[in-house]
N, C-alpha and C positions, 0 to 999 in steps of 0.2 A: 624447168625444161620438160616436165611430163606432158604438156599439151603442145609441144613444139615438134614439127611445124603444124600449121593449122590443118584440121581435118579436111577431107575432100569437099565437104559441103561449105567450106570457108570458115574463117574466124568469126565467132559470134560477135555481133555488134551491140553496143550499149545505146540507150537513148531511143531516138525516133525510129530506128530500123531494127530494134530488138525483136519485133514480131516476125521477122524473117527467119527466126530460129526457134520455132515453137517447141522443139524437143528440149531445148535448154530451159524453157520456162515452166516445165512440168514439175521440177523439183521444188519442194517447200524449203523456205529459209536458205536459199542458195546465196552464197557469197561470191562476189566478183571483185577482182583486183586489177588495177590498171596502172602501169608504170608510165610516167610522163617525163618529158624533157624539162630542163631548167628554164629554157627560153621559149618565148612565143614562136610558133603556134603550139608548143608543148607536145608535139608528136614525136614518137620514137618507134623504131622498127627493131624487133628482136632478131638478133643474129647469133648463130651458133658458129664458133670459131674452133677449128681443130688444127693444131700445128705439131708436126712431127719433126724433132730435132735430130741432127746427125753431126758427128765430129768428135770433139773431146768427150771423154767419159762423163765427167761432171764439172760444173762450173757455176760460180755465183754470178747472178745478173738478173736482168729483166727483159721481157719481150712486150713490146707495144705495137699496136696497129694504129695508123693514122688514116682516117677516111677523108678524102678530098671530094668536094662537090663541084659541079659545073660553074658555080659562081665564085669560086676561089676560097670558100669557107672550109676550115678543117676542124676535125675533132679527133683527139687522141684517147685511146683506151688501153689499159693495162690488161694483158692476157695472162702472164705468169711472172713471178718474182721469187728470188731466193736461190736455192740450189737447183740447177737445171741439169737434166741428164740426157745423154745420147740415147736415141731410139725411143724416148718417152713421147707420148702424144698428150699434149696439153689441150684440154677442152674447156671452153668458157662460153656462157651465154651473156651477151652484152646487148644493151638497148641503145642503138645508134640513132643520133638525132639527124642524120642525113638520109634522105629518102633513097632507097635502092635505085630508083629510076634516074636520080640525079647524081649518082656516084660516078665520078670521073676516074679515080684511081684509089687503090688502097696500098699504103706504104708499110712495109715491115721494118720495125726498128729493133735492133738487138744491142743492148748495153751490158757490158761486163763490168764487174766491180774493179776498183783500183787494185785490190789485192790479188786479182787473177793474173796468172802468168801471161806475159805479153804474147808469147807464141801460141798459146792455146786457142784453138779455133772451134767454134760451135755455130751452126747455122740451121736454117729451116730446110728440111728435105721436102716437105709438102706443107702447104697452107690451104685449108679448105674452109670456105665461108658459105653458109647457107642461111636463108632467111625465110620467114613465114610468107604468107600470101601478101602481095603488094597492096598497099592501101590500108592494111590493118596492122596495128602495133608498130 
């Protein structure tokens, strides 16, 4: 997350368009890393997810987000799992395989464990999702 979101000049590109970022080429022995998706076209977009919880003081469970695209495809990502606390902000960087331009909706899923009291309530007070520059990562 140190280089997220992309700088004002844009995310550096690899390959054919790498010469558009000459400042990045000045370093000797520079290493670059690229996360890819599991399925063609292997593109992923980095998203920063911040979720603030409210309700019960503590509870065991997990929080997932489901991304839906305009073609009906979905991808689910785990944001937090285990003991979850009220007023805690859970932050995670995820590489989403659905293009931000084609995202139709993002679904919030909260699952509590079987051992959690039935009356205990915990939910999202705020959900913030940011992404790097479109078309990159």
